[in-house]
N, CA, C and O atoms as CSV, one atom per row, in Angstrom:
chain,resi,resn,atom,element,x,y,z
A,1,MET,N,N,0.573,-1.153,-0.152
A,1,MET,CA,C,0.214,-0.093,0.173
A,1,MET,C,C,0.895,1.116,-0.025
A,1,MET,O,O,1.940,1.262,0.608
A,2,ILE,N,N,0.518,2.024,-0.780
A,2,ILE,CA,C,1.513,3.448,-0.714
A,2,ILE,C,C,1.287,4.491,0.356
A,2,ILE,O,O,0.141,4.862,0.611
A,3,ASP,N,N,2.034,4.837,0.808
A,3,ASP,CA,C,2.472,5.949,2.173
A,3,ASP,C,C,1.604,7.198,1.742
A,3,ASP,O,O,2.068,8.002,0.933
A,4,ILE,N,N,-0.092,7.416,2.470
A,4,ILE,CA,C,-0.421,8.733,2.127
A,4,ILE,C,C,-0.064,9.923,2.226
A,4,ILE,O,O,-0.574,10.811,1.542
A,5,ASN,N,N,1.019,10.160,3.234
A,5,ASN,CA,C,2.049,11.346,3.025
A,5,ASN,C,C,2.904,11.362,1.625
A,5,ASN,O,O,2.912,12.414,0.986
A,6,ARG,N,N,3.429,10.532,1.265
A,6,ARG,CA,C,4.210,10.314,-0.275
A,6,ARG,C,C,3.030,10.909,-1.234
A,6,ARG,O,O,3.240,11.983,-1.798
A,7,ILE,N,N,1.849,10.260,-1.418
A,7,ILE,CA,C,0.902,10.801,-2.308
A,7,ILE,C,C,0.416,12.603,-1.454
A,7,ILE,O,O,-0.367,13.415,-1.947
A,8,VAL,N,N,0.760,12.675,-0.855
A,8,VAL,CA,C,-0.286,13.886,-0.318
A,8,VAL,C,C,0.939,14.920,-0.699
A,8,VAL,O,O,0.624,15.937,-1.318
A,9,LYS,N,N,2.747,14.641,-0.252
A,9,LYS,CA,C,3.454,15.520,-0.783
A,9,LYS,C,C,4.108,15.523,-1.799
A,9,LYS,O,O,4.836,16.451,-2.151
A,10,ASP,N,N,3.886,14.219,-2.551
A,10,ASP,CA,C,4.315,14.045,-3.853
A,10,ASP,C,C,3.646,13.811,-5.023
A,10,ASP,O,O,4.278,13.432,-6.010
A,11,THR,N,N,2.575,13.962,-5.058
A,11,THR,CA,C,1.209,14.014,-5.826
A,11,THR,C,C,1.483,13.617,-7.573
A,11,THR,O,O,1.208,12.592,-8.196
A,12,GLN,N,N,2.025,14.682,-7.937
A,12,GLN,CA,C,2.803,14.703,-9.193
A,12,GLN,C,C,3.627,13.521,-9.667
A,12,GLN,O,O,3.610,13.392,-10.891
A,13,LYS,N,N,4.119,12.910,-9.211
A,13,LYS,CA,C,5.144,12.148,-9.443
A,13,LYS,C,C,4.651,10.865,-8.874
A,13,LYS,O,O,5.208,9.921,-9.433
A,14,VAL,N,N,3.592,10.405,-7.731
A,14,VAL,CA,C,3.101,9.445,-8.088
A,14,VAL,C,C,2.299,9.276,-8.703
A,14,VAL,O,O,2.186,8.138,-9.156
A,15,LYS,N,N,1.189,10.410,-9.104
A,15,LYS,CA,C,0.793,10.211,-10.337
A,15,LYS,C,C,1.136,9.417,-11.877
A,15,LYS,O,O,0.541,8.442,-12.336
A,16,GLU,N,N,2.175,10.100,-12.432
A,16,GLU,CA,C,2.721,9.630,-13.083
A,16,GLU,C,C,3.136,8.236,-13.298
A,16,GLU,O,O,2.774,7.592,-14.283
A,17,GLY,N,N,4.199,7.589,-12.004
A,17,GLY,CA,C,4.373,6.177,-11.881
A,17,GLY,C,C,3.375,5.469,-11.492
A,17,GLY,O,O,3.748,4.297,-11.445
A,18,LEU,N,N,2.021,5.601,-11.112
A,18,LEU,CA,C,0.493,4.820,-11.013
A,18,LEU,C,C,-0.090,5.141,-12.810
A,18,LEU,O,O,-1.047,4.576,-13.340
A,19,LEU,N,N,0.585,5.926,-13.292
A,19,LEU,CA,C,-0.714,6.078,-15.155
A,19,LEU,C,C,-0.099,5.060,-15.586
A,19,LEU,O,O,-0.808,4.350,-16.299
A,20,LYS,N,N,1.354,4.565,-15.379
A,20,LYS,CA,C,2.621,3.376,-16.046
A,20,LYS,C,C,1.317,2.460,-15.743
A,20,LYS,O,O,0.901,2.025,-16.817
A,21,ARG,N,N,0.750,2.141,-14.958
A,21,ARG,CA,C,-0.076,0.747,-14.363
A,21,ARG,C,C,-1.560,0.746,-14.492
A,21,ARG,O,O,-2.160,-0.316,-14.661
A,22,ILE,N,N,-2.167,1.871,-14.421
A,22,ILE,CA,C,-3.962,1.818,-14.589
A,22,ILE,C,C,-3.741,2.775,-15.381
A,22,ILE,O,O,-2.681,3.301,-15.718
A,23,SER,N,N,-5.150,3.048,-15.759
A,23,SER,CA,C,-5.579,4.158,-16.507
A,23,SER,C,C,-6.129,5.381,-15.543
A,23,SER,O,O,-6.096,5.326,-14.314
A,24,GLU,N,N,-6.592,6.389,-16.236
A,24,GLU,CA,C,-6.424,7.503,-15.971
A,24,GLU,C,C,-8.286,7.709,-15.270
A,24,GLU,O,O,-8.884,8.390,-14.436
A,25,GLU,N,N,-8.498,6.878,-16.035
A,25,GLU,CA,C,-10.129,6.973,-15.515
A,25,GLU,C,C,-10.362,6.151,-13.889
A,25,GLU,O,O,-11.132,6.333,-12.945
A,26,ASP,N,N,-9.281,5.219,-14.176
A,26,ASP,CA,C,-9.208,4.377,-12.464
A,26,ASP,C,C,-8.635,5.098,-11.691
A,26,ASP,O,O,-8.953,4.966,-10.510
A,27,LEU,N,N,-7.668,6.044,-12.010
A,27,LEU,CA,C,-7.221,7.034,-10.994
A,27,LEU,C,C,-6.997,8.643,-10.372
A,27,LEU,O,O,-6.435,9.671,-10.751
A,28,ASP,N,N,-7.964,8.097,-8.932
A,28,ASP,CA,C,-8.151,10.147,-8.763
A,28,ASP,C,C,-7.285,9.969,-7.241
A,28,ASP,O,O,-7.674,9.186,-6.375
A,29,LEU,N,N,-6.271,10.684,-7.116
A,29,LEU,CA,C,-5.476,11.090,-6.111
A,29,LEU,C,C,-5.768,12.088,-5.555
A,29,LEU,O,O,-5.071,12.460,-4.610
A,30,ASP,N,N,-6.925,12.857,-5.981
A,30,ASP,CA,C,-7.711,14.347,-5.247
A,30,ASP,C,C,-8.432,13.463,-4.015
A,30,ASP,O,O,-8.362,13.603,-2.794
A,31,LYS,N,N,-8.984,12.721,-4.654
A,31,LYS,CA,C,-10.299,11.787,-3.955
A,31,LYS,C,C,-9.454,11.503,-2.367
A,31,LYS,O,O,-9.846,11.951,-1.289
A,32,ILE,N,N,-8.377,10.756,-2.558
A,32,ILE,CA,C,-7.684,10.325,-2.002
A,32,ILE,C,C,-6.873,11.695,-0.804
A,32,ILE,O,O,-6.597,11.624,0.393
A,33,ILE,N,N,-6.801,12.176,-1.230
A,33,ILE,CA,C,-6.375,13.634,-0.658
A,33,ILE,C,C,-7.459,14.438,0.382
A,33,ILE,O,O,-7.203,15.053,1.418
A,34,GLU,N,N,-8.884,14.178,-0.350
A,34,GLU,CA,C,-9.982,14.989,0.203
A,34,GLU,C,C,-9.641,13.957,1.696
A,34,GLU,O,O,-9.268,14.211,2.841
A,35,VAL,N,N,-9.908,13.026,1.134
A,35,VAL,CA,C,-10.867,11.856,2.308
A,35,VAL,C,C,-9.665,11.992,3.729
A,35,VAL,O,O,-9.916,12.083,4.931
A,36,TYR,N,N,-8.485,11.965,3.099
A,36,TYR,CA,C,-7.158,11.940,4.136
A,36,TYR,C,C,-7.585,13.496,5.088
A,36,TYR,O,O,-7.779,13.617,6.298
A,37,LYS,N,N,-7.627,14.568,3.958
A,37,LYS,CA,C,-8.074,15.730,4.617
A,37,LYS,C,C,-9.005,16.025,6.075
A,37,LYS,O,O,-8.835,16.669,7.110
A,38,GLU,N,N,-9.811,15.368,5.634
A,38,GLU,CA,C,-11.943,14.954,6.265
A,38,GLU,C,C,-10.716,13.959,7.133
A,38,GLU,O,O,-10.766,14.364,8.294
A,39,ARG,N,N,-10.078,13.286,7.072
A,39,ARG,CA,C,-9.586,12.328,8.289
A,39,ARG,C,C,-9.516,12.922,9.241
A,39,ARG,O,O,-10.279,12.984,10.204
A,40,ARG,N,N,-7.923,13.744,8.880
A,40,ARG,CA,C,-7.154,14.599,9.453
A,40,ARG,C,C,-8.216,15.239,10.406
A,40,ARG,O,O,-8.636,14.692,11.426
A,41,ASN,N,N,-8.637,16.604,9.892
A,41,ASN,CA,C,-9.795,17.299,11.113
A,41,ASN,C,C,-10.615,16.385,11.727
A,41,ASN,O,O,-10.787,16.452,12.944
A,42,LEU,N,N,-11.072,15.655,11.150
A,42,LEU,CA,C,-11.713,14.501,12.264
A,42,LEU,C,C,-11.163,14.189,13.446
A,42,LEU,O,O,-11.733,14.241,14.535
A,43,GLN,N,N,-9.737,13.773,13.173
A,43,GLN,CA,C,-9.057,13.192,13.975
A,43,GLN,C,C,-8.514,14.595,15.392
A,43,GLN,O,O,-8.104,14.383,16.533
A,44,THR,N,N,-8.733,15.871,14.715
A,44,THR,CA,C,-8.242,16.386,15.036
A,44,THR,C,C,-9.191,17.133,16.511
A,44,THR,O,O,-8.855,17.405,17.663
A,45,GLU,N,N,-10.644,17.275,15.641
A,45,GLU,CA,C,-11.820,17.525,16.342
A,45,GLU,C,C,-11.554,16.156,17.577
A,45,GLU,O,O,-11.378,16.566,18.725
A,46,TYR,N,N,-11.522,14.681,17.392
A,46,TYR,CA,C,-11.345,14.219,18.307
A,46,TYR,C,C,-10.688,14.285,19.735
A,46,TYR,O,O,-11.103,13.999,20.858
A,47,ASP,N,N,-9.406,14.814,19.212
A,47,ASP,CA,C,-8.609,14.988,20.357
A,47,ASP,C,C,-9.276,16.376,20.840
A,47,ASP,O,O,-9.489,16.463,22.049
A,48,GLN,N,N,-9.498,17.063,20.326
A,48,GLN,CA,C,-10.150,18.507,21.390
A,48,GLN,C,C,-10.838,17.710,22.305
A,48,GLN,O,O,-10.490,17.544,23.474
A,49,GLN,N,N,-11.938,17.154,21.701
A,49,GLN,CA,C,-13.135,16.866,22.807
A,49,GLN,C,C,-13.126,16.164,23.270
A,49,GLN,O,O,-14.176,16.058,23.904
A,50,ARG,N,N,-12.132,15.002,23.509
A,50,ARG,CA,C,-11.527,14.263,24.255
A,50,ARG,C,C,-10.776,14.961,25.206
A,50,ARG,O,O,-10.725,14.303,26.245
A,51,SER,N,N,-10.179,16.008,25.280
A,51,SER,CA,C,-9.467,16.864,26.190
A,51,SER,C,C,-10.512,17.711,27.113
A,51,SER,O,O,-10.139,17.955,28.261
A,52,GLU,N,N,-11.530,18.081,26.782
A,52,GLU,CA,C,-12.599,18.390,26.983
A,52,GLU,C,C,-13.215,17.568,27.537
A,52,GLU,O,O,-14.242,18.157,27.874
A,53,GLN,N,N,-13.280,16.517,27.886
A,53,GLN,CA,C,-13.999,15.877,28.157
A,53,GLN,C,C,-13.308,15.590,29.624
A,53,GLN,O,O,-13.963,15.649,30.664
A,54,ASN,N,N,-11.771,15.242,29.574
A,54,ASN,CA,C,-11.126,15.107,30.802
A,54,ASN,C,C,-11.001,16.176,31.588
A,54,ASN,O,O,-10.667,16.179,32.773
A,55,LYS,N,N,-11.243,16.982,30.987
A,55,LYS,CA,C,-11.496,18.449,32.061
A,55,LYS,C,C,-12.807,18.030,33.041
A,55,LYS,O,O,-12.678,17.881,34.257
A,56,TYR,N,N,-13.851,17.895,32.460
A,56,TYR,CA,C,-14.512,17.150,33.000
A,56,TYR,C,C,-14.169,16.747,34.324
A,56,TYR,O,O,-14.117,17.379,35.379
A,57,ASN,N,N,-13.916,15.396,33.996
A,57,ASN,CA,C,-13.245,14.716,34.731
A,57,ASN,C,C,-12.893,15.458,36.270
A,57,ASN,O,O,-13.589,15.464,37.285
A,58,GLU,N,N,-11.745,15.981,36.064
A,58,GLU,CA,C,-10.931,17.185,36.834
A,58,GLU,C,C,-11.738,17.559,37.447
A,58,GLU,O,O,-11.821,17.293,38.646
A,59,LYS,N,N,-12.658,18.361,36.751
A,59,LYS,CA,C,-13.475,19.475,37.484
A,59,LYS,C,C,-14.693,18.156,38.725
A,59,LYS,O,O,-14.987,18.320,39.909
A,60,MET,N,N,-14.919,17.490,38.186
A,60,MET,CA,C,-16.191,16.451,39.158
A,60,MET,C,C,-15.086,15.882,40.670
A,60,MET,O,O,-15.527,15.946,41.818
A,61,ALA,N,N,-13.962,15.470,40.418
A,61,ALA,CA,C,-12.893,15.337,41.393
A,61,ALA,C,C,-13.120,16.837,42.655
A,61,ALA,O,O,-13.327,16.710,43.861
A,62,GLN,N,N,-13.029,17.785,42.099
A,62,GLN,CA,C,-12.933,18.695,42.997
A,62,GLN,C,C,-14.014,19.524,43.306
A,62,GLN,O,O,-13.907,20.721,43.570
A,63,ILE,N,N,-15.515,18.607,43.256
A,63,ILE,CA,C,-16.924,19.178,43.081
A,63,ILE,C,C,-17.379,17.876,44.506
A,63,ILE,O,O,-16.822,16.788,44.651
A,64,GLU,N,N,-18.564,18.462,45.414
A,64,GLU,CA,C,-19.059,17.559,46.313
A,64,GLU,C,C,-20.031,17.165,45.754
A,64,GLU,O,O,-20.927,17.797,45.195
A,65,LYS,N,N,-19.830,15.741,45.935
A,65,LYS,CA,C,-20.990,14.833,45.230
A,65,LYS,C,C,-22.384,15.113,45.439
A,65,LYS,O,O,-22.605,15.999,46.264
A,66,ASN,N,N,-23.346,14.588,44.909
A,66,ASN,CA,C,-24.494,14.728,45.477
A,66,ASN,C,C,-24.814,16.081,45.231
A,66,ASN,O,O,-26.029,16.163,45.049
A,67,SER,N,N,-24.140,17.403,45.127
A,67,SER,CA,C,-24.773,18.691,44.527
A,67,SER,C,C,-25.124,19.263,43.917
A,67,SER,O,O,-24.856,19.994,44.870
A,68,GLU,N,N,-25.508,19.806,43.212
A,68,GLU,CA,C,-26.618,20.367,41.615
A,68,GLU,C,C,-25.432,20.399,41.130
A,68,GLU,O,O,-25.200,19.386,40.471
A,69,GLU,N,N,-24.132,21.512,41.193
A,69,GLU,CA,C,-23.317,21.346,40.577
A,69,GLU,C,C,-22.925,20.300,39.694
A,69,GLU,O,O,-22.757,20.251,38.476
A,70,PHE,N,N,-22.815,19.424,40.679
A,70,PHE,CA,C,-22.255,17.755,40.504
A,70,PHE,C,C,-22.786,17.025,39.146
A,70,PHE,O,O,-22.320,16.767,38.036
A,71,LYS,N,N,-24.079,16.825,39.878
A,71,LYS,CA,C,-25.600,16.698,38.939
A,71,LYS,C,C,-25.230,17.189,37.790
A,71,LYS,O,O,-24.975,16.335,36.940
A,72,ASN,N,N,-25.086,18.554,37.399
A,72,ASN,CA,C,-25.227,19.320,36.123
A,72,ASN,C,C,-23.856,18.921,35.186
A,72,ASN,O,O,-23.655,18.863,33.973
A,73,LEU,N,N,-23.090,18.698,36.300
A,73,LEU,CA,C,-21.742,18.522,35.192
A,73,LEU,C,C,-21.658,16.852,35.028
A,73,LEU,O,O,-20.789,16.409,34.277
A,74,ILE,N,N,-22.349,16.134,35.566
A,74,ILE,CA,C,-22.824,14.389,35.391
A,74,ILE,C,C,-23.314,14.823,33.742
A,74,ILE,O,O,-22.538,14.615,32.809
A,75,SER,N,N,-24.649,15.427,33.526
A,75,SER,CA,C,-25.090,15.792,32.638
A,75,SER,C,C,-24.484,16.218,31.113
A,75,SER,O,O,-24.758,15.805,29.986
A,76,GLU,N,N,-23.806,16.941,31.465
A,76,GLU,CA,C,-22.803,18.034,30.112
A,76,GLU,C,C,-21.690,17.070,29.991
A,76,GLU,O,O,-20.898,17.404,29.110
A,77,LEU,N,N,-21.313,15.704,30.759
A,77,LEU,CA,C,-20.023,15.072,30.335
A,77,LEU,C,C,-21.164,14.053,29.932
A,77,LEU,O,O,-21.154,14.051,28.701
A,78,LYS,N,N,-22.142,13.186,30.381
A,78,LYS,CA,C,-23.116,12.631,29.136
A,78,LYS,C,C,-22.986,13.064,27.875
A,78,LYS,O,O,-22.207,12.530,27.086
A,79,GLU,N,N,-23.601,13.887,27.628
A,79,GLU,CA,C,-23.542,15.140,26.542
A,79,GLU,C,C,-22.228,14.818,25.441
A,79,GLU,O,O,-22.379,14.384,24.299
A,80,LYS,N,N,-20.618,15.223,26.243
A,80,LYS,CA,C,-19.551,15.749,25.649
A,80,LYS,C,C,-19.251,14.026,25.650
A,80,LYS,O,O,-18.476,13.789,24.723
A,81,SER,N,N,-19.537,13.053,26.226
A,81,SER,CA,C,-18.752,11.420,25.595
A,81,SER,C,C,-20.359,11.065,24.116
A,81,SER,O,O,-20.300,10.439,23.058
A,82,ASN,N,N,-21.241,11.617,24.601
A,82,ASN,CA,C,-21.808,11.012,23.215
A,82,ASN,C,C,-21.408,11.993,21.922
A,82,ASN,O,O,-21.262,11.562,20.778
A,83,GLN,N,N,-21.252,13.434,22.328
A,83,GLN,CA,C,-20.024,14.117,21.401
A,83,GLN,C,C,-19.321,13.354,20.792
A,83,GLN,O,O,-19.407,13.001,19.615
A,84,VAL,N,N,-18.480,13.024,21.698
A,84,VAL,CA,C,-16.692,12.239,21.298
A,84,VAL,C,C,-17.168,10.681,20.612
A,84,VAL,O,O,-16.519,10.012,19.807
A,85,LYS,N,N,-18.628,10.334,21.270
A,85,LYS,CA,C,-18.287,8.646,20.474
A,85,LYS,C,C,-18.707,9.408,18.934
A,85,LYS,O,O,-17.833,9.348,18.069
A,86,ASP,N,N,-19.823,10.012,18.632
A,86,ASP,CA,C,-19.900,10.615,17.219
A,86,ASP,C,C,-19.075,11.169,16.501
A,86,ASP,O,O,-19.236,11.088,15.283
A,87,ILE,N,N,-18.163,11.756,16.935
A,87,ILE,CA,C,-16.802,12.044,16.109
A,87,ILE,C,C,-16.245,10.772,15.782
A,87,ILE,O,O,-15.828,10.444,14.671
A,88,GLU,N,N,-16.275,9.699,17.378
A,88,GLU,CA,C,-15.037,8.929,16.630
A,88,GLU,C,C,-15.307,8.065,15.940
A,88,GLU,O,O,-14.387,7.436,15.419
A,89,ASN,N,N,-16.609,7.725,15.691
A,89,ASN,CA,C,-17.476,6.278,14.381
A,89,ASN,C,C,-17.257,7.090,13.153
A,89,ASN,O,O,-16.785,6.477,12.195
A,90,LYS,N,N,-17.526,8.427,12.997
A,90,LYS,CA,C,-17.695,9.739,11.936
A,90,LYS,C,C,-15.746,9.482,11.547
A,90,LYS,O,O,-15.229,9.835,10.486
A,91,LEU,N,N,-15.202,8.994,12.385
A,91,LEU,CA,C,-13.135,9.056,12.187
A,91,LEU,C,C,-13.390,7.211,11.760
A,91,LEU,O,O,-13.310,6.851,10.585
A,92,ARG,N,N,-13.602,6.509,12.554
A,92,ARG,CA,C,-13.399,5.005,11.814
A,92,ARG,C,C,-13.817,4.931,10.365
A,92,ARG,O,O,-13.149,4.442,9.454
A,93,GLU,N,N,-14.951,5.452,10.279
A,93,GLU,CA,C,-15.593,5.199,8.647
A,93,GLU,C,C,-14.459,5.844,7.766
A,93,GLU,O,O,-13.901,5.205,6.874
A,94,LYS,N,N,-14.188,7.013,8.038
A,94,LYS,CA,C,-13.101,7.989,7.056
A,94,LYS,C,C,-12.096,7.006,7.232
A,94,LYS,O,O,-11.402,6.833,6.230
A,95,ASP,N,N,-11.796,6.251,8.307
A,95,ASP,CA,C,-10.023,5.705,8.217
A,95,ASP,C,C,-10.842,4.255,7.033
A,95,ASP,O,O,-10.170,3.754,6.131
A,96,SER,N,N,-11.645,4.017,7.182
A,96,SER,CA,C,-12.100,3.017,6.496
A,96,SER,C,C,-12.308,2.859,4.736
A,96,SER,O,O,-12.121,1.874,4.022
A,97,GLU,N,N,-12.810,4.380,4.354
A,97,GLU,CA,C,-12.499,4.716,3.210
A,97,GLU,C,C,-11.238,5.117,2.739
A,97,GLU,O,O,-10.920,4.837,1.584
A,98,LEU,N,N,-10.548,5.676,3.408
A,98,LEU,CA,C,-9.239,5.871,3.277
A,98,LEU,C,C,-8.676,4.149,2.592
A,98,LEU,O,O,-8.704,3.682,1.453
A,99,ILE,N,N,-8.249,3.650,3.783
A,99,ILE,CA,C,-7.829,2.618,3.436
A,99,ILE,C,C,-8.390,1.559,1.908
A,99,ILE,O,O,-7.713,0.975,1.062
A,100,HIS,N,N,-9.470,1.646,2.037
A,100,HIS,CA,C,-10.091,1.572,0.636
A,100,HIS,C,C,-9.632,1.493,-0.421
A,100,HIS,O,O,-9.410,0.418,-0.978
A,101,LEU,N,N,-9.368,2.768,-0.974
A,101,LEU,CA,C,-9.096,3.538,-1.247
A,101,LEU,C,C,-7.375,3.584,-1.541
A,101,LEU,O,O,-6.846,3.884,-2.612
A,102,LEU,N,N,-6.641,3.173,-0.190
A,102,LEU,CA,C,-5.624,3.247,-1.111
A,102,LEU,C,C,-5.465,1.903,-1.316
A,102,LEU,O,O,-4.613,1.611,-2.156
A,103,GLU,N,N,-6.129,0.878,-0.708
A,103,GLU,CA,C,-5.809,-0.456,-0.919
A,103,GLU,C,C,-6.321,-0.638,-3.039
A,103,GLU,O,O,-5.845,-1.664,-3.526
A,104,VAL,N,N,-6.739,-0.193,-3.549
A,104,VAL,CA,C,-6.719,-0.530,-4.712
A,104,VAL,C,C,-5.950,0.082,-5.812
A,104,VAL,O,O,-6.250,0.129,-7.005
A,105,LEU,N,N,-4.661,0.653,-5.067
A,105,LEU,CA,C,-3.869,1.474,-5.878
A,105,LEU,C,C,-2.874,0.449,-6.082
A,105,LEU,O,O,-2.854,-0.315,-5.117
A,106,PRO,N,N,-1.805,0.064,-7.234
A,106,PRO,CA,C,-0.784,-0.605,-7.408
A,106,PRO,C,C,0.265,0.017,-6.930
A,106,PRO,O,O,0.182,1.174,-6.517
A,107,ASN,N,N,1.375,-0.665,-6.925
A,107,ASN,CA,C,2.715,-0.375,-6.266
A,107,ASN,C,C,3.073,0.545,-7.541
A,107,ASN,O,O,2.512,0.417,-8.629
A,108,ILE,N,N,4.083,1.487,-7.265
A,108,ILE,CA,C,4.255,2.682,-7.729
A,108,ILE,C,C,5.702,1.935,-8.693
A,108,ILE,O,O,6.455,1.243,-8.008
A,109,PRO,N,N,5.990,2.052,-9.933
A,109,PRO,CA,C,6.836,1.054,-10.345
A,109,PRO,C,C,7.900,2.111,-10.738
A,109,PRO,O,O,7.618,3.285,-10.500
A,110,GLU,N,N,9.304,1.770,-11.416
A,110,GLU,CA,C,10.473,2.360,-11.114
A,110,GLU,C,C,10.272,3.519,-12.433
A,110,GLU,O,O,9.404,3.588,-13.304
A,111,ASP,N,N,11.298,4.246,-12.193
A,111,ASP,CA,C,11.363,5.303,-13.672
A,111,ASP,C,C,11.327,4.799,-14.513
A,111,ASP,O,O,10.432,5.090,-15.306
A,112,ASP,N,N,12.638,3.344,-14.973
A,112,ASP,CA,C,12.941,3.002,-15.776
A,112,ASP,C,C,11.930,2.046,-16.546
A,112,ASP,O,O,12.256,1.503,-17.602
A,113,VAL,N,N,10.527,1.851,-15.882
A,113,VAL,CA,C,9.549,0.465,-16.081
A,113,VAL,C,C,9.027,1.319,-17.508
A,113,VAL,O,O,8.989,2.546,-17.417
A,114,VAL,N,N,8.631,0.680,-18.805
A,114,VAL,CA,C,7.554,1.316,-19.773
A,114,VAL,C,C,6.350,1.177,-19.091
A,114,VAL,O,O,6.075,0.422,-18.159
A,115,ALA,N,N,5.612,2.061,-19.714
A,115,ALA,CA,C,4.062,2.309,-18.946
A,115,ALA,C,C,3.596,1.145,-20.204
A,115,ALA,O,O,4.095,1.031,-21.323
A,116,GLY,N,N,2.776,0.566,-19.754
A,116,GLY,CA,C,1.242,-0.325,-20.210
A,116,GLY,C,C,2.101,-1.929,-19.368
A,116,GLY,O,O,2.853,-2.142,-18.416
A,117,GLY,N,N,1.361,-2.773,-20.497
A,117,GLY,CA,C,1.413,-4.453,-19.738
A,117,GLY,C,C,2.607,-5.244,-20.146
A,117,GLY,O,O,3.662,-4.862,-20.653
A,118,LYS,N,N,2.253,-6.283,-19.854
A,118,LYS,CA,C,3.307,-7.294,-20.854
A,118,LYS,C,C,4.066,-6.845,-22.588
A,118,LYS,O,O,5.180,-7.097,-23.049
A,119,GLU,N,N,3.070,-6.224,-23.083
A,119,GLU,CA,C,3.265,-5.984,-25.028
A,119,GLU,C,C,4.143,-5.245,-25.160
A,119,GLU,O,O,4.951,-5.228,-26.088
A,120,ASN,N,N,4.063,-4.187,-23.780
A,120,ASN,CA,C,4.941,-3.437,-23.581
A,120,ASN,C,C,6.896,-3.672,-23.684
A,120,ASN,O,O,7.841,-3.072,-24.197
A,121,ASN,N,N,6.751,-4.499,-23.128
A,121,ASN,CA,C,8.131,-4.948,-22.534
A,121,ASN,C,C,9.232,-5.513,-23.483
A,121,ASN,O,O,8.953,-6.219,-24.452
A,122,LYS,N,N,10.595,-5.130,-23.116
A,122,LYS,CA,C,11.612,-5.020,-24.285
A,122,LYS,C,C,12.566,-6.166,-24.115
A,122,LYS,O,O,12.946,-6.390,-22.966
A,123,SER,N,N,12.931,-6.792,-24.920
A,123,SER,CA,C,13.793,-8.307,-24.787
A,123,SER,C,C,14.818,-7.755,-24.649
A,123,SER,O,O,15.293,-7.196,-25.638
A,124,ILE,N,N,15.534,-7.711,-23.371
A,124,ILE,CA,C,16.667,-7.544,-23.025
A,124,ILE,C,C,18.041,-8.655,-23.529
A,124,ILE,O,O,19.099,-8.146,-23.897
A,125,LYS,N,N,17.908,-9.833,-23.499
A,125,LYS,CA,C,19.032,-11.126,-23.771
A,125,LYS,C,C,17.904,-11.831,-24.627
A,125,LYS,O,O,16.695,-11.624,-24.526
A,126,THR,N,N,18.332,-12.423,-25.212
A,126,THR,CA,C,17.562,-13.918,-25.605
A,126,THR,C,C,18.656,-15.319,-26.101
A,126,THR,O,O,18.167,-16.411,-26.393
């Protein structure tokens, strides 16, 4: 499987290499990069939400149990927990989508490899 960072950093070279093995209609690196960016944004949002969720836990440790403020924090924490779960599910979906898009790509051939199939190979020695 091709490293996503290689696709993002050197898109044109990866595209040129892959076009030796597959047709242009079957190659959509822009879609892969788009899904990767969406996944990265979801990961950032997930990390932020988890951080906020952990802050609630710290606050709860400082507040007296059975107080009204404690009950409010618990309800807010449940809501935050649901938000985190939703984002986590979306993140898993993007991960699956990205892996699926990357798995169908062939390996990138060396620069000296001729484009096309076996019919384009040159005989070196007979």
